[in-house]
MIRO-908878 format. One line per 10 residues: their letters; for each residue x, z, y of C-alpha. Coordinates in Angstrom, 1 decimal, padded with zeros to 4 digits. Example, Ala and Ser with C-alpha at 12.3 -4.5 7.8 and 13.67 -1.06 7.14 Angstrom:
REM MIRO-908878
AS	012.3 007.8 -004.5 | 013.7 007.1 -001.1
END
This chain:
REM MIRO-908878
MTFMINGWLP	259.0 108.5 083.6 | 257.6 111.8 084.7 | 259.2 111.3 088.1 | 257.5 107.9 088.4 | 254.1 109.4 087.6 | 254.6 112.3 090.0 | 255.8 109.9 092.7 | 252.8 107.7 092.4 | 250.3 110.5 091.9 | 249.7 111.1 095.7
YLLFLLLMFT	249.1 107.4 096.2 | 246.7 107.2 093.3 | 244.8 110.3 094.6 | 244.7 108.7 098.1 | 243.3 105.4 096.8 | 240.7 107.3 094.7 | 239.7 109.3 097.7 | 239.4 106.1 099.8 | 237.3 104.4 097.2 | 235.0 107.4 096.8
SESTEMKNNR	234.6 107.7 100.6 | 233.8 104.0 100.9 | 231.2 104.2 098.1 | 229.6 107.2 099.7 | 229.6 105.5 103.1 | 228.0 102.3 101.7 | 225.3 104.3 100.0 | 224.6 106.3 103.2 | 224.5 103.1 105.3 | 221.7 101.6 103.1
PNILLLMADD	218.4 102.1 104.8 | 215.5 104.0 103.4 | 212.5 101.9 102.5 | 208.9 103.0 103.1 | 206.1 100.8 101.8 | 202.5 101.6 102.7 | 199.6 099.8 101.0 | 195.9 100.2 101.7 | 193.2 099.4 099.1 | 190.5 096.8 100.0
LGIGDVGCYG	191.4 096.9 103.7 | 190.3 093.7 105.6 | 192.6 092.2 108.1 | 189.9 092.6 110.7 | 189.7 096.4 110.2 | 192.9 097.1 112.2 | 193.1 097.4 116.0 | 196.3 095.3 116.3 | 194.5 092.5 114.4 | 191.5 092.6 116.8
NDTISTPNID	189.2 095.4 115.7 | 187.6 097.4 118.6 | 185.2 099.6 116.6 | 187.8 101.4 114.5 | 190.7 103.4 116.0 | 194.0 102.8 114.2 | 196.7 104.0 116.7 | 199.3 104.8 114.1 | 199.2 101.4 112.4 | 198.9 099.7 115.8
RLAKEGVKLN	202.1 101.6 116.9 | 204.0 100.2 113.9 | 203.0 096.7 115.1 | 204.0 097.5 118.7 | 207.4 098.8 117.6 | 208.0 096.1 115.0 | 206.9 092.7 113.7 | 203.4 091.7 112.9 | 202.7 088.8 110.4 | 199.6 086.9 111.2
QHIAAAPVCT	199.5 084.8 108.0 | 200.4 087.4 105.4 | 198.9 086.3 102.0 | 198.0 088.2 098.9 | 198.9 086.6 095.5 | 195.4 087.5 094.1 | 192.1 088.6 095.6 | 191.7 091.7 093.4 | 193.9 094.7 092.9 | 195.6 094.7 089.5
PSRAAFMTGR	197.0 091.1 089.6 | 197.8 091.4 093.4 | 199.8 094.7 092.8 | 201.6 093.2 089.8 | 202.7 090.3 092.0 | 203.8 092.7 094.8 | 205.9 094.7 092.3 | 207.5 091.7 090.7 | 207.7 089.0 093.3 | 206.0 086.7 090.8
YPIRSGMNSS	202.5 085.1 090.5 | 200.4 087.2 088.2 | 200.0 084.3 085.8 | 203.7 084.5 085.0 | 203.5 088.0 083.7 | 200.2 087.7 082.0 | 198.5 090.0 084.6 | 195.4 087.8 084.5 | 192.6 087.0 082.1 | 190.9 084.0 080.7
GASRILFWLG	187.6 085.9 080.8 | 185.4 087.7 083.4 | 187.5 090.9 083.7 | 190.2 090.4 086.3 | 191.4 094.0 086.6 | 192.4 096.7 084.1 | 189.0 098.3 083.2 | 190.2 101.3 081.3 | 193.0 103.9 081.7 | 192.8 104.2 077.9
GSGGLPTNET	193.6 100.5 077.3 | 196.8 098.8 076.2 | 197.1 096.2 079.0 | 199.5 096.7 081.9 | 202.6 095.5 083.7 | 204.8 094.3 080.8 | 207.9 096.2 080.1 | 210.1 093.1 080.4 | 209.1 092.7 084.1 | 211.7 093.9 086.6
TFAKILKQQG	210.2 095.7 089.6 | 211.9 096.2 092.9 | 212.0 099.9 092.2 | 214.0 099.3 089.0 | 216.6 097.2 090.9 | 216.9 099.7 093.8 | 217.3 102.6 091.4 | 220.3 100.8 089.9 | 221.7 100.6 093.5 | 221.6 104.4 093.9
YTTGMIGKWH	218.2 104.7 095.5 | 215.9 107.7 094.7 | 212.6 106.0 094.1 | 209.1 107.5 094.4 | 205.5 106.4 094.3 | 202.5 108.2 095.6 | 198.9 107.1 095.0 | 197.1 104.3 093.1 | 198.9 102.5 090.3 | 196.3 100.5 088.3
LGVNCETRND	198.9 098.7 086.3 | 198.4 100.5 083.0 | 199.8 103.6 081.3 | 200.2 103.3 077.5 | 200.8 100.6 074.9 | 200.5 102.0 071.3 | 200.2 105.8 071.6 | 198.7 108.3 074.0 | 202.1 109.4 075.3 | 204.3 106.3 075.1
HCHHPLSHGF	203.8 105.7 078.9 | 205.2 102.1 078.5 | 203.4 100.8 081.6 | 203.7 104.0 083.6 | 205.5 104.0 087.0 | 208.4 106.0 085.6 | 208.9 103.2 083.1 | 209.1 100.7 085.9 | 211.9 102.2 088.0 | 210.3 105.1 089.8
DYYYGMPFTL	212.0 108.5 089.6 | 208.9 110.3 090.8 | 205.2 109.6 090.6 | 202.2 111.5 091.9 | 198.7 109.9 092.0 | 195.9 108.2 090.2 | 197.1 105.8 087.6 | 193.7 104.1 087.6 | 191.6 103.3 090.7 | 188.7 104.8 092.6
VNDCQVGKPF	185.2 103.9 091.5 | 181.9 105.6 092.3 | 181.9 107.3 088.9 | 184.8 109.4 090.2 | 182.7 111.3 092.7 | 179.8 113.6 091.7 | 176.5 112.5 093.2 | 177.4 108.9 093.7 | 175.4 106.2 091.9 | 177.3 105.0 088.8
EQSVLIRSKY	179.3 101.9 089.2 | 181.6 101.3 086.2 | 179.3 103.0 083.8 | 176.3 100.8 084.7 | 178.3 097.8 083.7 | 179.2 099.4 080.4 | 175.6 100.6 079.8 | 174.1 097.1 080.4 | 176.7 095.4 078.3 | 176.8 097.7 075.2
VYYTQVIFLA	173.4 099.2 074.8 | 172.1 095.8 073.4 | 175.0 095.5 070.9 | 174.5 099.2 069.9 | 170.8 098.7 069.1 | 171.3 095.4 067.2 | 174.1 096.8 065.1 | 172.4 100.0 064.2 | 169.2 098.1 063.3 | 171.4 095.9 061.1
VLTLTIGKLI	172.8 099.1 059.4 | 169.4 100.5 058.8 | 168.1 097.2 057.4 | 171.2 096.8 055.1 | 171.0 100.5 053.9 | 167.3 100.3 053.0 | 167.7 096.9 051.4 | 170.7 098.1 049.4 | 168.8 101.2 048.2 | 165.7 099.3 047.0
GLIPVPWKVV	167.8 096.5 045.6 | 166.6 093.7 047.9 | 169.9 093.1 049.7 | 172.9 093.1 047.3 | 175.7 093.8 049.7 | 178.7 096.1 049.0 | 178.6 099.5 050.6 | 181.8 098.7 052.4 | 179.9 096.1 054.5 | 177.3 098.7 055.4
ICFFFCGLFF	180.0 101.2 056.4 | 181.8 098.5 058.4 | 178.7 097.7 060.4 | 178.1 101.4 060.9 | 181.5 102.0 062.4 | 181.1 098.9 064.6 | 177.8 100.4 065.9 | 179.5 103.7 066.4 | 182.2 101.9 068.5 | 179.6 100.3 070.8
FTFWYSSYGF	177.6 103.5 070.9 | 180.8 105.3 072.2 | 181.1 102.8 075.0 | 177.4 103.2 075.8 | 177.5 107.0 075.6 | 180.6 107.1 077.8 | 178.5 105.9 080.7 | 176.8 109.4 080.8 | 179.6 111.2 082.6 | 182.7 110.6 080.4
IRYWNCLVMR	184.1 107.9 082.6 | 184.7 110.4 085.4 | 186.9 112.4 083.0 | 188.6 109.5 081.2 | 189.5 107.2 084.2 | 189.6 109.5 087.2 | 192.6 111.7 086.8 | 195.8 112.6 088.7 | 199.3 112.7 087.2 | 202.6 114.1 088.4
NHEIIEQPVN	205.2 112.1 086.6 | 204.0 112.1 082.9 | 201.9 115.2 083.2 | 198.1 115.2 083.9 | 197.4 117.8 086.6 | 193.8 117.0 087.5 | 191.2 115.7 085.1 | 188.8 114.7 086.6 | 190.3 114.2 090.1 | 189.1 116.5 092.9
LERTASLMVK	188.6 113.9 095.5 | 187.9 116.4 098.3 | 191.5 117.3 098.5 | 193.2 114.0 097.4 | 194.0 112.8 100.9 | 195.7 116.1 101.9 | 197.6 116.2 098.7 | 198.9 112.6 099.0 | 200.2 113.3 102.5 | 201.9 116.5 101.3
EATSFIERNR	203.5 114.7 098.4 | 204.7 111.9 100.6 | 206.1 114.1 103.3 | 207.7 116.4 100.7 | 209.4 113.4 099.1 | 210.8 112.3 102.4 | 212.1 115.8 103.2 | 213.7 116.2 099.8 | 215.5 112.9 100.0 | 216.3 112.7 103.8
KGPFLLFVSF	220.0 112.2 103.0 | 218.9 109.0 101.3 | 218.8 106.3 100.5 | 215.2 106.4 099.2 | 212.4 104.0 098.3 | 209.0 105.4 098.8 | 205.8 103.4 097.9 | 202.6 105.1 099.2 | 199.6 103.3 097.7 | 196.5 104.8 099.4
LHVHTPLVTT	193.2 105.3 097.6 | 191.6 104.5 101.0 | 189.6 102.4 101.7 | 188.1 101.7 098.3 | 184.6 103.0 097.6 | 183.3 105.6 097.2 | 184.9 106.1 100.6 | 185.8 109.7 100.1 | 186.3 111.1 103.6 | 187.1 114.6 104.7
EKFIGTSKHG	184.6 116.3 107.1 | 186.8 116.2 110.2 | 186.7 112.3 110.1 | 183.0 111.9 109.4 | 181.3 110.2 112.3 | 184.5 109.5 114.2 | 184.3 105.7 114.2 | 181.8 103.2 115.5 | 181.7 101.5 112.1 | 180.0 104.1 109.9
LYGDNVEEMD	181.5 105.7 106.9 | 183.8 102.8 106.2 | 185.3 103.1 109.7 | 185.6 106.8 109.3 | 187.6 106.2 106.0 | 189.9 103.7 107.7 | 190.6 106.2 110.5 | 191.4 108.9 108.0 | 193.9 106.5 106.3 | 195.4 105.8 109.7
WMVGKIIDAI	195.9 109.6 110.2 | 197.6 109.7 106.8 | 199.9 106.9 108.0 | 200.7 108.8 111.1 | 201.6 112.0 109.2 | 204.0 110.1 107.0 | 205.6 108.3 110.0 | 205.9 111.7 111.7 | 207.9 113.0 108.7 | 210.3 110.0 109.0
EEGGLQNNTL	210.8 110.7 112.7 | 211.0 114.5 112.5 | 213.8 113.9 110.0 | 215.6 111.6 112.4 | 215.3 108.7 109.9 | 213.4 106.2 112.0 | 216.4 104.0 112.9 | 217.5 104.0 109.2 | 214.1 103.3 107.6 | 212.4 099.9 107.0
TYFTSDHGGF	208.7 100.6 107.1 | 206.1 098.2 105.9 | 202.3 098.3 106.0 | 199.8 096.0 104.2 | 196.6 095.8 102.1 | 196.4 094.6 098.5 | 193.8 091.9 099.4 | 190.9 091.3 101.7 | 187.8 093.5 102.4 | 184.9 093.8 099.9
LEMQDGNTQL	182.0 092.0 101.6 | 179.5 092.6 098.9 | 179.9 096.4 098.8 | 176.8 097.6 100.6 | 174.2 100.4 100.5 | 171.0 098.8 101.7 | 171.9 097.6 105.2 | 175.0 099.7 105.4 | 178.3 097.9 105.0 | 180.7 099.9 102.8
GGWNGIFKGG	183.3 097.2 102.5 | 185.8 095.8 105.0 | 185.7 093.1 107.7 | 188.0 090.1 107.4 | 187.8 089.0 111.0 | 187.1 085.3 111.6 | 188.1 084.4 108.0 | 185.6 083.2 105.4 | 185.1 085.1 102.2 | 186.6 088.3 100.9
KGMGGWEGGL	187.6 090.4 097.9 | 187.3 088.6 094.6 | 187.4 085.0 096.1 | 190.4 083.1 094.9 | 190.7 080.6 097.7 | 188.9 081.5 100.9 | 191.1 083.0 103.5 | 189.2 086.3 103.9 | 190.1 087.5 100.4 | 193.8 086.7 100.7
RVPGIFRWPG	194.9 087.2 104.3 | 196.0 090.8 104.9 | 197.8 092.9 107.5 | 201.6 092.6 107.3 | 203.6 094.9 109.6 | 207.4 095.7 109.5 | 209.2 098.3 111.6 | 213.0 098.9 111.7 | 214.1 100.0 115.1 | 217.4 098.5 116.2
VLPANIAIDV	217.3 095.9 113.4 | 214.0 094.2 113.9 | 212.6 093.1 117.3 | 209.6 095.0 118.7 | 206.2 093.8 119.5 | 206.6 090.4 118.0 | 204.0 088.3 116.1 | 205.0 085.7 113.5 | 202.4 083.0 112.8 | 203.7 081.2 109.7
PTSLMDIYPT	202.7 081.8 106.0 | 204.3 084.7 104.2 | 203.4 086.5 101.0 | 203.1 090.0 099.6 | 205.4 088.6 096.9 | 208.1 088.4 099.7 | 208.5 092.1 099.8 | 210.3 092.0 096.4 | 213.2 089.9 097.5 | 213.2 091.4 100.9
VVHVGGGMLP	213.7 095.0 099.8 | 216.1 094.0 097.0 | 218.2 092.3 099.7 | 218.0 095.2 102.1 | 218.9 097.6 099.3 | 222.0 095.7 098.3 | 220.6 094.5 094.9 | 220.6 091.2 093.1 | 217.5 089.2 092.1 | 217.0 088.6 088.4
QDRIIDGRNL	218.5 085.3 087.4 | 216.5 084.9 084.1 | 213.1 084.3 085.6 | 211.4 082.5 088.5 | 210.9 084.7 091.6 | 208.1 083.3 093.8 | 208.7 085.5 096.8 | 211.2 084.8 099.6 | 213.5 087.1 101.6 | 211.8 087.7 104.9
MPLLQGSVKH	214.7 089.2 106.8 | 215.9 086.0 108.5 | 212.3 085.3 109.7 | 211.7 088.9 110.8 | 215.0 089.0 112.7 | 214.3 085.7 114.4 | 217.3 083.8 113.0 | 214.9 081.2 111.5 | 211.6 080.1 112.8 | 209.9 078.7 109.7
SEHTFMFHYC	208.7 080.2 106.5 | 210.6 079.3 103.3 | 207.2 078.9 101.6 | 206.2 075.2 101.3 | 203.4 075.6 098.8 | 201.4 078.7 097.8 | 199.0 078.7 094.8 | 195.8 080.7 094.9 | 194.4 081.7 091.6 | 191.1 083.3 090.7
GPSLHAVRWY	191.8 084.9 087.3 | 193.3 082.0 085.3 | 191.8 079.2 087.5 | 193.7 077.6 090.3 | 191.2 077.6 093.1 | 193.2 076.5 096.1 | 196.7 075.4 097.3 | 198.3 075.9 100.7 | 200.9 073.5 102.1 | 203.0 074.6 105.1
QAETGAIWKA	204.3 071.4 106.6 | 207.0 073.0 108.8 | 208.1 069.8 110.6 | 204.6 069.3 112.0 | 203.3 072.9 112.1 | 200.3 071.9 110.0 | 199.0 074.3 107.3 | 197.0 072.3 104.9 | 194.7 074.0 102.4 | 193.0 072.2 099.5
HYVTPVFHPE	190.1 074.0 097.6 | 189.6 072.7 094.1 | 187.1 075.4 093.2 | 184.9 077.6 095.4 | 182.4 080.3 094.6 | 178.7 079.7 095.0 | 177.7 082.0 097.8 | 174.4 083.9 097.5 | 172.1 083.6 099.3 | 172.6 080.0 100.4
GARACYGRRM	174.4 079.9 103.7 | 176.0 083.4 103.3 | 179.8 083.9 103.3 | 179.8 086.1 100.2 | 178.0 086.6 096.9 | 175.5 089.3 098.0 | 173.3 090.7 095.2 | 176.2 090.3 092.7 | 179.1 092.5 091.9 | 181.4 090.0 093.6
CQCMGELVRH	182.1 086.3 093.5 | 183.2 084.9 090.1 | 185.9 082.5 089.1 | 184.3 080.1 086.7 | 181.2 078.9 085.0 | 177.9 078.2 086.8 | 178.8 080.5 089.7 | 181.5 078.2 091.1 | 181.6 074.6 092.4 | 184.4 072.1 091.5
HTPPLLFDLS	185.5 069.7 094.2 | 186.8 066.2 093.5 | 188.4 065.4 095.8 | 189.2 068.9 096.9 | 187.9 070.4 100.2 | 190.7 070.0 102.7 | 191.4 072.0 105.8 | 194.1 072.3 108.4 | 194.3 076.1 109.0 | 196.4 075.5 112.1
RDPKEDTPLT	193.4 073.8 113.7 | 190.5 075.4 111.7 | 191.5 078.9 110.5 | 187.8 079.7 109.8 | 187.7 076.9 107.2 | 184.4 075.7 108.7 | 184.8 071.9 108.7 | 186.3 070.1 105.7 | 188.4 067.1 106.6 | 187.6 063.6 105.2
CDTEPQFEAV	189.3 060.2 105.0 | 187.3 059.4 108.2 | 188.3 062.4 110.2 | 191.9 062.8 109.0 | 194.2 059.8 108.7 | 196.6 061.7 106.4 | 193.9 062.8 104.0 | 195.0 060.8 101.0 | 198.7 061.4 101.6 | 198.1 065.2 101.9
IQSISRAVEE	196.0 065.4 098.8 | 198.6 063.4 096.8 | 201.4 065.7 098.0 | 199.5 068.8 097.0 | 198.6 067.3 093.6 | 202.3 066.6 092.9 | 203.1 070.2 093.9 | 200.5 071.5 091.5 | 201.9 069.4 088.6 | 205.4 070.7 089.4
HQRTLTTVPL	204.2 074.3 089.6 | 202.3 074.1 086.3 | 205.4 072.8 084.5 | 207.1 076.1 085.4 | 204.5 078.2 083.7 | 205.0 079.6 080.2 | 202.5 081.2 077.8 | 202.6 085.0 077.8 | 200.3 087.6 076.4 | 197.3 088.2 078.6
QLHGSNNIWK	197.2 091.8 079.7 | 193.7 091.8 081.2 | 191.9 090.0 078.3 | 190.6 090.8 074.9 | 191.9 093.8 073.0 | 194.3 094.7 075.8 | 191.5 095.5 078.1 | 189.1 097.5 076.0 | 189.0 101.3 075.6 | 191.1 102.7 072.8
PWLQPCCGTF	190.5 106.4 072.1 | 194.0 106.9 070.7 | 195.5 105.7 074.0 | 193.3 107.8 076.3 | 195.4 110.2 078.5 | 193.8 113.6 078.0 | 194.5 117.0 079.3 | 192.9 119.4 076.8 | 190.9 118.5 073.7 | 189.7 114.9 073.4
PFCWCDKENV	187.0 113.8 074.2 | 186.3 116.8 076.5 | 189.4 116.2 078.7 | 189.7 118.7 081.5 | 192.3 120.6 083.5 | 193.2 121.6 087.1 | 196.9 122.6 087.4 | 197.0 122.2 091.2 | 197.7 125.4 093.3 | 194.6 125.0 095.5
DSHTTV	195.7 127.5 098.1 | 199.0 125.7 098.8 | 197.7 122.2 098.8 | 194.5 122.3 100.9 | 196.2 121.8 104.2 | 199.0 119.5 105.5
END
């Protein structure tokens, strides 16, 4: 028996060595994946998509060396639901990353809403495949659920091994000297409630003391605490929002509260390049989610005045420089031929963001509408660029509909993973299309929501090349004849600020990409047939939807002091743990 074991031992060791070598080789052969996402960047803001007033040589180079998608579509026109769809490959309505009310994004870092824990991100799948996963930059998909430190929605709970960045988003309140943005909304909303409730408390207290109003003291106390709650919201507008929402985390630790925006771009580049250097033996997944080009357009001095498009253009050019530095790190490490690189924006440019006559939001090219608009092309069509030398062709443009949700199945496929079988995945693997082995998109219908409302549906009729788009609801532009809702925060999804269309407005984007002239029965022989086909698709799509908790509505999207991330003593949260001297240059 001993002889048999000893005799077989060399063969067992040989087989074990072969298996280990094969596993190591398979892991090393898997490509690195670099995902770059801008914030609020319009498709018309980039040189390779037609801009001649802003210089974007590094993004343009990716397009020249790779594949450019001309009809790349976001799953939502605002950041929180769009990013949720990007991370999960699913329409936001499936995960509850929408709202039945006016608030369409996560409004507080100290709220309980966020990307549900039962959602499976591409980072989680690739981590299971042996990838080292990292995220740098904006998250805006929640942090906590029940306690200040449970981090249930945090990137590290959704498959990332490393996180550095702002878990919320940029707003004017984050920068000293800028006119308040978020706090103005809070002030206008809650000052009235505060006054009414405290007046009620005063009336009840006096009435109780003189015997005119026989109410229990617990009712008076209840009213008092309600008033105190609204007062806290109102009072927070005077500076606290900058401390509560505008902070930087490294993994679970708060390292800047509030954020020092003057050094954020430099630090993000340093973190991204350091991650690449640390993990150059791969495989790694790195998602860099830029704070650029969201207002307040924080731009370092060396980029001020460099563009022909004002401060917004300067900010775009600084982001392009950041892209260049990150690409340089890939190439200096000799990783370019083994790295799939992707660049996009979370949705279209913010047309209503202005300061007097100065445009502070993006440009969406020839396309109507912008950020916040559920159906018009300008809010949904975004840059989409892939580069993978030796695997993908160079300097190729593809002009069929694709989606940000397609990144999910694409990177899962490239990373050797399997898609979840217990849920609907709305994205499609893009590799056959990118490599040219197929000519048509796998998307037949795309559904365009504004909050909970279905505003439009796109039908790609591959056999004819037609791209039909039916608008059931459109925003009421202001002023009349404009292409946006100027004078308002942004276009809304429901109520008196939208128009419902029966029959829907119908366009063929292959002939009318500007969506200028709606088709009718008189101008389009297929009008009735197209509308009926789209209506059947809507009915079929809606049958696949299930009721889930709404993450951006009600109690999930209000500030809860016990959930507020805080470095120091609440409510006076403050810290700066960055080594300034070692982080101010790249």
